[in-house]
Structures are given as structure tokens and as C-alpha cells.
C-alpha positions in Angstrom: 81.8 94.4 88.4 81.9 97.8 90.1 80.9 101.0 88.5 84.0 102.9 89.7 82.7 106.3 88.6 79.9 105.9 91.2 82.0 104.2 93.9 84.6 105.4 96.3 88.1 104.0 96.1 89.3 102.2 99.3 93.0 102.1 100.2 94.5 98.8 101.2 96.9 99.1 104.1 98.7 95.8 104.7 100.0 95.1 108.2 100.9 91.4 107.7 104.6 92.2 108.5 103.8 94.1 111.7 100.5 93.2 113.4 100.4 89.8 111.6 103.9 89.0 112.5 103.7 89.8 116.2 101.2 87.0 116.9 102.5 83.7 118.4 104.2 81.5 115.8 104.4 84.1 113.1 108.0 85.4 113.5 109.7 86.5 110.3 113.3 87.5 109.5 114.2 90.8 107.9 114.7 88.9 104.6 111.3 87.2 104.9 109.7 90.6 105.4 111.5 92.0 102.4 110.4 89.1 100.3 106.8 89.4 101.3 106.8 93.2 101.0 107.8 93.0 97.3 105.1 90.5 96.7 102.6 92.7 98.4 103.6 95.7 96.4 103.1 93.6 93.2 99.5 93.1 94.3 99.1 96.9 94.2 98.4 97.4 97.9 98.7 101.1 98.9 100.6 100.9 102.2 102.9 98.2 103.6 103.6 98.3 107.4 107.1 96.9 107.8 107.3 96.8 111.6 107.9 98.6 114.9 111.5 99.8 114.4 112.1 100.7 118.1 111.0 97.3 119.3 114.0 95.2 118.0 117.0 95.3 115.6 115.2 92.8 113.4 112.3 95.2 112.9 114.6 98.1 112.4 116.6 96.2 109.7 113.4 94.9 108.1 111.9 98.4 107.9 115.1 99.8 106.5 115.3 97.1 103.8 111.6 97.3 102.9 111.6 101.1 102.7 114.6 101.1 100.4 113.1 98.4 98.1 109.5 99.7 97.6 109.0 101.7 94.4 105.3 102.5 94.6 103.7 101.6 97.9 104.2 103.7 101.0 106.0 102.2 103.9 104.4 102.4 107.3 105.9 102.0 110.8 104.5 101.9 114.4 105.8 104.0 117.3 104.8 104.7 120.8 104.0 108.3 121.6 107.7 108.9 122.4 110.3 111.0 120.6 112.9 108.3 120.7 110.6 105.8 119.0 109.8 108.4 116.3 113.5 109.2 115.7 114.2 105.5 115.4 111.4 105.0 112.9 112.6 107.9 110.8 116.2 106.5 110.9 114.8 103.2 109.6 112.3 104.4 107.0 113.3 108.0 106.2 110.7 110.7 106.0 109.6 110.5 102.3 106.8 108.0 101.4 106.6 107.2 105.1 103.3 106.7 107.1 104.5 107.0 110.7 101.8 105.6 113.0 101.9 106.9 116.6 99.9 104.9 119.1 97.3 106.9 120.8 95.3 105.3 123.7 91.5 105.2 123.3 90.2 103.6 126.5 90.3 104.2 130.2 91.1 100.5 130.8 94.3 100.9 128.7 95.2 104.3 130.3 94.8 103.0 133.8 96.0 99.4 133.6 98.6 99.5 130.8 100.1 103.0 130.9 99.1 104.4 134.3 98.4 107.8 132.9 95.5 110.2 132.7 93.4 111.1 129.6 95.1 114.5 129.5 98.5 113.0 129.6 97.7 110.7 126.8 96.4 113.6 124.7 99.5 115.7 125.5 101.8 112.8 124.6 100.0 112.2 121.3 100.1 115.8 120.4 103.8 116.2 121.2 104.7 113.1 119.2 102.7 114.2 116.2 104.3 117.6 116.2 107.7 116.1 116.6 107.2 113.7 113.7 105.9 116.5 111.5 109.0 118.6 112.4 111.2 115.7 111.0 109.5 116.0 107.7 107.5 112.8 107.9 105.3 112.6 104.8 102.2 111.2 106.6 101.9 111.6 110.3 99.3 109.3 111.8 97.8 109.0 115.3 96.2 105.6 115.6 93.7 105.2 118.4 94.2 101.9 120.1 91.2 100.2 121.8 88.9 103.0 120.5 85.9 100.7 120.6 86.0 100.8 124.4 86.6 104.5 124.6 84.4 107.4 125.8 83.1 109.5 122.9 84.0 112.8 124.6 87.5 111.7 125.2 87.9 110.2 121.7 86.7 113.5 120.2 89.3 115.5 122.2 92.1 113.1 121.2 91.1 113.1 117.5 90.7 116.8 117.2 94.0 117.6 119.0 95.9 115.1 116.9 94.6 116.7 113.7 95.5 120.1 115.0 99.0 118.8 115.8 99.6 117.7 112.2 98.1 114.2 112.0 96.7 113.5 108.5 95.8 109.9 109.1 93.7 108.6 112.0 93.5 104.7 112.1 90.8 103.5 114.5 91.4 100.1 116.1 88.9 97.6 117.5 91.9 96.2 119.4 90.0 93.6 121.5 87.6 92.7 118.7 84.6 93.6 120.9 82.5 95.7 118.5 79.5 94.8 116.3 79.2 96.3 112.8 76.6 98.8 114.0 78.7 99.9 116.9 81.9 100.2 114.8 80.0 102.1 112.0 78.6 104.5 114.5 82.1 105.2 116.0 83.7 105.8 112.5 80.8 108.2 111.6 81.7 110.2 114.7 85.5 110.1 114.0 84.6 111.3 110.4 82.8 114.3 111.9 85.8 115.1 114.2 88.4 114.6 111.5 86.9 115.8 108.2 88.7 115.3 104.8 91.4 115.6 103.7 92.4 113.8 106.9 92.2 110.1 106.1 90.6 107.6 108.5 91.6 103.9 108.6 89.9 100.9 110.2 91.8 98.3 112.0 89.7 95.4 113.2 90.3 92.2 115.1 88.4 88.9 114.7 87.6 87.8 118.2 83.8 87.5 117.4 84.5 86.6 113.7 83.3 90.0 112.7 86.5 91.7 111.6 85.5 91.9 107.9 81.9 92.9 108.7 83.2 95.6 111.1 85.7 96.9 108.6 83.1 97.2 105.9 80.7 99.0 108.3 83.5 101.4 109.0 84.2 102.0 105.4 80.6 102.6 104.7 80.5 105.1 107.5 83.3 107.2 105.9 86.7 105.6 106.5 89.2 105.8 103.7 91.2 102.7 104.0 91.2 99.3 105.7 94.1 97.7 107.5 94.4 94.0 106.7 96.7 91.0 106.8 97.0 88.2 104.3 95.1 85.3 105.5 93.8 87.3 108.5 96.9 86.4 110.6 97.4 88.4 113.8 96.8 88.6 117.5 94.5 86.1 119.1 91.8 85.3 116.4 93.6 87.5 113.9 93.0 90.7 111.9 90.7 91.6 109.0 91.7 89.3 106.1 92.8 91.1 102.9 91.3 88.4 100.7 87.9 88.6 102.4 87.6 92.4 102.1 88.9 92.4 98.5 86.5 89.6 97.5 83.5 91.4 99.0 84.4 94.6 97.3 84.8 92.8 94.0 81.4 91.2 94.2 79.4 93.8 96.2 81.3 97.0 95.5 78.6 98.6 93.4 76.0 97.8 96.1 78.4 99.2 98.8 79.6 102.1 96.7 83.2 101.1 97.3 86.0 99.5 95.4 89.7 98.5 95.8 92.4 98.1 93.2 94.2 94.9 94.2 95.3 91.9 92.1 92.8 89.4 93.3 94.3 86.4 91.5 97.7 87.1 93.0 96.8 87.1 96.7 96.7 83.3 97.0 100.3 82.9 95.9 101.4 85.5 98.5 99.4 83.6 101.1 101.1 80.3 100.3 104.5 82.0 100.5 103.5 83.5 103.9 102.4 80.0 105.0 105.8 78.6 104.1 107.6 81.3 106.0 105.7 81.0 109.2 104.9 77.3 108.9 101.2 77.8 108.9 99.1 74.7 108.3 96.6 74.9 105.5 93.0 75.3 106.9 90.3 73.3 105.4 87.3 75.7 105.6 88.7 79.2 105.5 86.9 81.7 103.2 88.7 82.1 99.9 91.9 80.4 101.0 90.7 77.2 102.7 91.8 73.9 101.2 88.2 73.0 100.4 86.8 76.6 100.0 86.0 75.7 96.3 85.6 71.9 96.8 82.6 69.8 97.5 82.0 66.1 98.3 78.2 66.2 98.6 76.3 64.4 95.9 73.5 66.9 95.7 75.9 69.7 95.3 78.0 67.9 92.8 74.9 67.0 90.7 74.1 70.7 90.5 77.6 71.9 89.9 78.2 69.4 87.0 75.3 71.1 85.2 76.2 74.6 86.2 78.8 75.6 88.8 76.8 78.6 89.8 74.3 76.4 91.6 76.5 76.1 94.6 79.4 78.5 93.8 78.9 82.3 94.1 82.5 83.2 94.5 84.4 82.1 91.4 87.7 80.3 92.2 89.6 81.4 89.1 89.3 85.1 90.2 91.5 84.2 93.2 94.0 82.0 91.6 92.1 78.9 92.8 90.6 75.9 91.1 87.2 74.2 91.6 87.5 70.6 92.9 85.0 67.8 93.1 86.0 65.4 95.9 84.8 61.8 96.2 83.6 60.6 99.5 80.8 58.4 100.8 78.5 61.5 100.5 79.0 61.6 96.7 76.2 60.4 94.5 75.6 58.7 91.2 75.7 61.9 89.3 79.5 62.2 89.5 79.8 58.6 88.3 77.6 59.2 85.3 79.7 62.3 84.5 82.9 60.4 84.7 81.7 57.3 82.8 80.2 59.6 80.1 83.6 61.4 79.7 85.2 57.9 79.3 82.6 57.0 76.6 81.3 54.0 78.6 77.6 53.0 78.2 76.6 51.3 81.4 73.0 50.3 82.5 71.5 51.3 85.9 72.3 47.9 87.4 76.0 48.1 86.6 76.0 51.8 87.7 74.6 50.8 91.1 77.2 48.1 91.4 80.0 50.6 90.6 78.5 53.1 93.0 78.5 50.6 95.9 82.1 49.6 95.2 83.7 53.0 94.5 81.6 55.4 96.6 79.0 54.1 99.0 81.3 51.8 100.9 84.0 54.4 101.6 84.8 55.3 105.2 83.9 58.9 106.1 87.5 60.1 106.2 88.4 58.6 102.8 88.2 61.5 100.4 90.0 61.9 97.0 90.0 64.2 94.1 87.7 63.3 91.2 90.7 62.9 88.9 91.9 60.0 91.1 88.6 58.2 90.8 88.7 58.8 87.0 92.1 57.1 86.8 90.9 54.1 88.9 87.7 53.7 86.8 89.7 53.9 83.6 92.1 51.2 84.8 89.4 48.9 86.2 86.8 49.3 83.5 89.1 49.4 80.4 88.0 46.8 77.9 90.2 43.6 77.9 92.1 43.1 74.7 90.8 40.2 72.6 
């Protein structure tokens, strides 16, 4: 749908295995991470963040396994602005094809209450870490700015410019607390773009505390960011991260309007999501965008009447593009249109009086929580209304 010649390609940086995994209930073994990493690479994502190697032996082992197995995507790691963290990350992932992300600190609240250091100390630490990573031959040195959305612009400019001077070629910007609005985040990314001009790449890393992660990420991309950090299903700290499927869906449908596109296998993301759910024992949500159990299902009679004539009446996002199927569900909110449709498929000619009787028995008298797929109702009608042999 997107005119790619007129649009800018957006990189997809997946952090399901790192930021997604560190949230409560989402623990993955090294083997789980390897399994998911290979599935993610098959989707054609650009970068796969395997973990924080210095944080645990599991993350080290997972990073080592993922790095060795990837054949196309880059592997990413996370490190504090410390030389020992960086050495550990390089031991795990090597230097080639490696995006080594050094955590920079963007806000005074983090400097004072988390680290107990000054702005200048934070800049000096980030610069030293970036130079050290570059000296080890790391292919892509990154200085990510944590909690940038609560940072002072003057300080953020110094941190960004000094990081680039020290060898950083990728600057991810994090709305760590999910506090930004799209306008605020877009304005911040526009400033970062001024301070870190191409060929330095800028990433956007948004959290969903206001439900704005996708909107903020898109605003950042429109303001000049080069890639978006996402997780499958939006898993992650607190309310989660920017959801891969939401960003990719929006770019698929609105890419020409936005001037942006991504190259990801849309139809394959749902299978990866279901595998992720198995691994972390995540219950299936009912109303989540793209991946919700009923994201492409309806039980309302007015909606069903329209969709039986033309699905586009109530369906803008097409389920088949995302490996999903459309479902009509029968509840007490369903109407006579779905009955006429089923009876017509069965070749049964029934007058209005009989139709009303069937409607009362099979639909109107259902309790609210009683909901079933249309195929189940079709089987019941076929059994109950089949002609009796003479």
C-alpha cells in the first residue's frame, strides 16, 4: 500500500527478549530466547536485543547463543556505562554485527535518586564507555538516553553531542516512564535529530503508561528517528512497550500518508506472539489491537448485518494480513440477519413467523455471557432443522 520510493524505511529493533522479558512474569530461559530470536529473524526484523549480559549468567548464555545463531539480523545488548559491563557484552556477543547499547541518564531525578551523580559525571561516564566500546571494535556503539522525556534540553544536548563525538553511531531515546504525549515526544526527537545529524541513527523507545506508546513512537519517527524499539505483543515494564504489531500495522495502512514504511512479515507476527504466550504463560487478551481474541470478531447484530454484506463496513484492518481470521460470534446481541444468512446457506426457506421463533430460541434468550462461534450455531441448526426422513 505504500509508495516506497517516496517513503523512508524504518528499522525494526525488537527488544522482546530484553526489555519485554524483564517485566514481572515474563522470564525466559536461554533456550526460549534462542527459539524466539530465530522466529523474530524470520520476520525480517533488523535488530534483536538478546539481553543484558552483565546482569546474569542466563542473559550472558542467551546472548551468546543468539549472537551465534543469527544469520542476518544484528544482535543488540544492554550495558551500564561501565567498562566491565561492556567487556562482558563483547565476550557474549562479539564485536561484529553487534549493537552495544550503553545506558546514558537523561533526567535529574534519575541522576540524583538512582545513581547519585552529577550531570557532568554522567556525561563523562557515557563518553568513556562509548570510547572503550569503540576501542574493542564494536560494530555499532550506541548511547541510549534513559528517561529522556523528563530531561533538560540543555543537558540532553550536551550528552548527545558528546556521545556522538566519542563514537556513538546510534542514539536511542527512551520515554522510560511513559509520561510523554506525541507532541512532546516529537519535539524532543526533532531536537535530538539536530544534535545528532545523519549518518548517526536515532531510535525511539516508548512505554505505554498512558496508552500512547505507539502514537509517541510514530510521532518520533515522523520527527526524524530512524528506527523503533518494539516488543511482540507490547510486553514490558508496567503497562508495556511499543507493540511491534501495532506499529507495523499502522505503517502498512498509513505508510504513504506518514511517509514511512517497514519491511516485516505481517502475517508471521501472530504465530510468534502465540509462541511467546506459551513461553511466558501469558493469557490471551480479548480486546487487544491486532492480537486480541476478538480483535476481528463481532457479536452485535447491526455489525454482523453489515459485515455479511461487505466486511469493510466494520473492518478496516484486514485479519488475513496478520495471520488472523474473521469471526462472527453469536450472543443475545446478535440479530436476525445472521440467522437468515445461515439458513440461506443451508438452503432452507423459512417464513418470518418461523424465523422469529428460531430467533427467540437460538439467540434472544441467551444469557449475556453465552457466546459461540457462528459455525457452532450452524451445526446446531443443521441438526435441529434437518428434514425428518419419511
